[in-house]
C-alpha positions in Angstrom: 43.0 -66.7 251.1 42.5 -69.1 254.0 41.7 -72.3 251.6 42.4 -75.5 253.5 42.7 -78.8 251.7 42.6 -82.4 253.6 42.5 -85.5 252.7 39.2 -87.2 254.4 41.7 -89.5 256.1 43.6 -86.5 257.7 40.0 -85.3 259.1 38.2 -88.2 259.9 40.4 -91.6 260.3 42.4 -90.0 263.1 41.2 -89.2 266.9 39.8 -85.7 266.3 36.9 -84.3 267.9 34.5 -81.2 267.8 37.3 -78.8 269.4 39.7 -79.8 267.0 37.3 -79.2 264.0 36.5 -75.7 265.5 40.1 -74.9 265.7 40.4 -75.5 261.9 37.3 -73.9 260.9 38.2 -70.7 263.0 41.1 -70.6 260.7 39.6 -70.7 257.0 37.2 -69.2 254.9 37.2 -72.3 252.4 37.7 -75.9 253.3 38.2 -78.5 250.7 38.2 -82.3 251.8 38.9 -84.8 248.8 38.5 -88.7 249.0 35.4 -88.7 250.9 34.6 -92.5 250.7 31.4 -94.4 250.9 30.2 -95.2 254.5 29.8 -98.7 255.9 29.5 -100.2 259.2 33.2 -100.7 258.8 33.9 -96.8 258.8 31.2 -95.9 261.1 33.6 -93.8 263.4 34.8 -91.7 260.5 31.5 -91.4 259.6 30.5 -89.9 263.0 33.4 -87.4 262.9 32.4 -86.3 259.5 28.9 -85.9 260.6 30.2 -83.6 263.6 32.9 -81.6 261.0 30.0 -80.9 258.5 28.0 -79.8 261.3 30.6 -77.5 262.7 31.2 -75.9 259.0 27.4 -75.7 258.6 27.1 -73.3 261.7 30.0 -71.1 260.7 28.6 -71.1 257.1 31.9 -71.9 255.5 31.7 -72.9 251.7 32.9 -76.5 251.1 34.3 -78.5 248.2 34.3 -82.3 248.0 35.8 -85.1 245.7 34.2 -88.5 246.8 34.6 -91.8 245.6 30.9 -91.9 245.1 28.2 -89.5 243.8 26.3 -87.6 246.7 23.1 -88.7 245.8 24.4 -92.3 245.9 26.6 -92.4 249.1 25.8 -94.8 251.5 25.6 -94.7 255.4 26.3 -97.1 258.3 22.8 -98.3 259.5 23.2 -97.0 263.0 23.9 -93.4 261.5 21.6 -93.1 258.4 18.9 -90.9 260.1 21.4 -88.4 261.3 23.4 -88.7 258.1 20.2 -87.5 255.6 20.7 -84.2 258.0 24.2 -84.2 256.7 23.8 -84.8 253.1 21.2 -82.0 253.5 23.8 -79.7 254.7 26.5 -81.1 251.9 24.3 -79.8 249.2 23.6 -76.3 250.8 27.6 -76.1 251.4 28.7 -76.8 248.2 26.0 -74.9 246.3 26.9 -71.7 244.9 24.1 -70.0 246.6 25.2 -70.7 250.0 25.7 -67.6 251.6 
């Protein structure tokens, strides 16, 4: 069924980049990411990778399911990525909605 499940750390706490994420998304029709953390200054590198991943998933229109430590409406961002992360949150709402085609 091409459903792929990852823990957040498997995708974003390792030295992966856009080419790796493109390769992953080329092989799935649905992506499940568990354990999305709340972002702070201490994990801004992981947040940056997550933003890159979501941009790629969004462009490929791959449906997404996420489990998180906090509600998506309450998730924090590192200060340096806060403006960029607003777009990511918007995309997450689209990707996780049932209406996304």
